[in-house]
C-alpha atoms as a printed R data frame, in Angstrom:
   type eleno elety resid chain resno      x       y       z
1  ATOM     1    CA   MET     A     1 46.870  -0.399 -50.075
2  ATOM     2    CA   MET     A     2 44.216  -1.708 -47.518
3  ATOM     3    CA   ALA     A     3 43.117   1.756 -46.770
4  ATOM     4    CA   ALA     A     4 42.847   2.709 -50.462
5  ATOM     5    CA   LYS     A     5 40.838  -0.786 -50.931
6  ATOM     6    CA   MET     A     6 38.155   0.288 -48.174
7  ATOM     7    CA   ALA     A     7 37.802   3.470 -49.293
8  ATOM     8    CA   LYS     A     8 36.753   2.012 -52.551
9  ATOM     9    CA   SER     A     9 34.353  -0.749 -51.307
10 ATOM    10    CA   GLY     A    10 33.351   1.103 -47.697
11 ATOM    11    CA   TRP     A    11 33.473  -0.716 -44.438
12 ATOM    12    CA   ILE     A    12 30.553  -1.389 -42.315
13 ATOM    13    CA   GLY     A    13 31.934  -3.110 -39.186
14 ATOM    14    CA   ILE     A    14 30.367  -6.573 -39.083
15 ATOM    15    CA   GLU     A    15 31.579  -9.935 -39.258
16 ATOM    16    CA   LEU     A    16 29.397 -12.530 -40.837
17 ATOM    17    CA   ASP     A    17 28.907 -16.191 -40.426
18 ATOM    18    CA   LYS     A    18 26.801 -18.529 -42.573
19 ATOM    19    CA   SER     A    19 24.029 -20.985 -41.097
20 ATOM    20    CA   GLU     A    20 23.450 -24.362 -42.011
21 ATOM    21    CA   GLU     A    21 20.194 -23.136 -43.833
22 ATOM    22    CA   GLY     A    22 22.551 -20.612 -45.956
23 ATOM    23    CA   LYS     A    23 21.675 -17.359 -43.902
24 ATOM    24    CA   LEU     A    24 23.949 -14.683 -43.555
25 ATOM    25    CA   LEU     A    25 24.273 -14.091 -39.777
26 ATOM    26    CA   VAL     A    26 25.524 -11.121 -37.840
27 ATOM    27    CA   LYS     A    27 28.542 -12.751 -35.635
28 ATOM    28    CA   ARG     A    28 29.975  -9.766 -34.471
29 ATOM    29    CA   VAL     A    29 29.557  -6.009 -34.459
30 ATOM    30    CA   VAL     A    30 32.801  -3.965 -34.394
31 ATOM    31    CA   PRO     A    31 32.334  -1.309 -31.436
32 ATOM    32    CA   GLU     A    32 32.231   2.358 -32.867
33 ATOM    33    CA   SER     A    33 31.549   1.066 -36.443
34 ATOM    34    CA   PRO     A    34 29.026   2.246 -38.783
35 ATOM    35    CA   ALA     A    35 27.056  -1.020 -37.971
36 ATOM    36    CA   VAL     A    36 26.710   0.102 -34.292
37 ATOM    37    CA   LYS     A    37 25.299   3.469 -35.465
38 ATOM    38    CA   ALA     A    38 23.046   1.800 -37.714
39 ATOM    39    CA   GLY     A    39 21.792  -0.521 -35.096
40 ATOM    40    CA   PHE     A    40 23.140  -3.686 -35.980
41 ATOM    41    CA   ARG     A    41 23.334  -6.301 -33.305
42 ATOM    42    CA   GLU     A    42 24.773 -10.163 -33.103
43 ATOM    43    CA   GLY     A    43 22.142 -12.501 -34.194
44 ATOM    44    CA   ASP     A    44 20.558 -10.464 -36.777
45 ATOM    45    CA   VAL     A    45 20.113 -11.918 -40.331
46 ATOM    46    CA   LEU     A    46 20.899 -10.111 -43.444
47 ATOM    47    CA   VAL     A    47 18.255 -10.826 -46.003
48 ATOM    48    CA   ALA     A    48 18.803  -8.170 -49.123
49 ATOM    49    CA   VAL     A    49 20.929  -5.134 -49.952
50 ATOM    50    CA   GLU     A    50 19.194  -2.691 -52.276
51 ATOM    51    CA   GLY     A    51 16.737  -5.359 -53.136
52 ATOM    52    CA   VAL     A    52 18.755  -8.050 -54.185
53 ATOM    53    CA   LYS     A    53 18.334 -11.156 -51.950
54 ATOM    54    CA   TYR     A    54 21.515 -12.985 -50.468
55 ATOM    55    CA   ALA     A    55 21.247 -16.110 -51.925
56 ATOM    56    CA   ASP     A    56 24.107 -18.324 -53.736
57 ATOM    57    CA   GLY     A    57 22.133 -17.666 -57.645
58 ATOM    58    CA   ASN     A    58 22.526 -13.871 -56.985
59 ATOM    59    CA   LYS     A    59 26.288 -13.582 -56.683
60 ATOM    60    CA   GLU     A    60 26.919 -11.720 -59.965
61 ATOM    61    CA   LYS     A    61 23.900  -9.130 -58.906
62 ATOM    62    CA   LEU     A    62 25.274  -8.849 -55.291
63 ATOM    63    CA   MET     A    63 28.747  -8.244 -56.566
64 ATOM    64    CA   ALA     A    64 27.112  -5.250 -58.919
65 ATOM    65    CA   VAL     A    65 25.398  -3.522 -56.213
66 ATOM    66    CA   LYS     A    66 28.570  -3.675 -54.027
67 ATOM    67    CA   GLU     A    67 30.348  -1.868 -56.698
């Protein structure tokens, strides 16, 4: 069941944490994951996905982009 879910939604290989300012921070990068190959590092800040900014007011737009 988990494999089917991951196949549908994809997997990058990062763990995120939200800062006090509401920024999404890369907390951990899983070794040998697509995130490593893409150059993600601990401490990176995620600001947008496909032009949609990470913000509480954009939850619906972000969900639509992820599908």
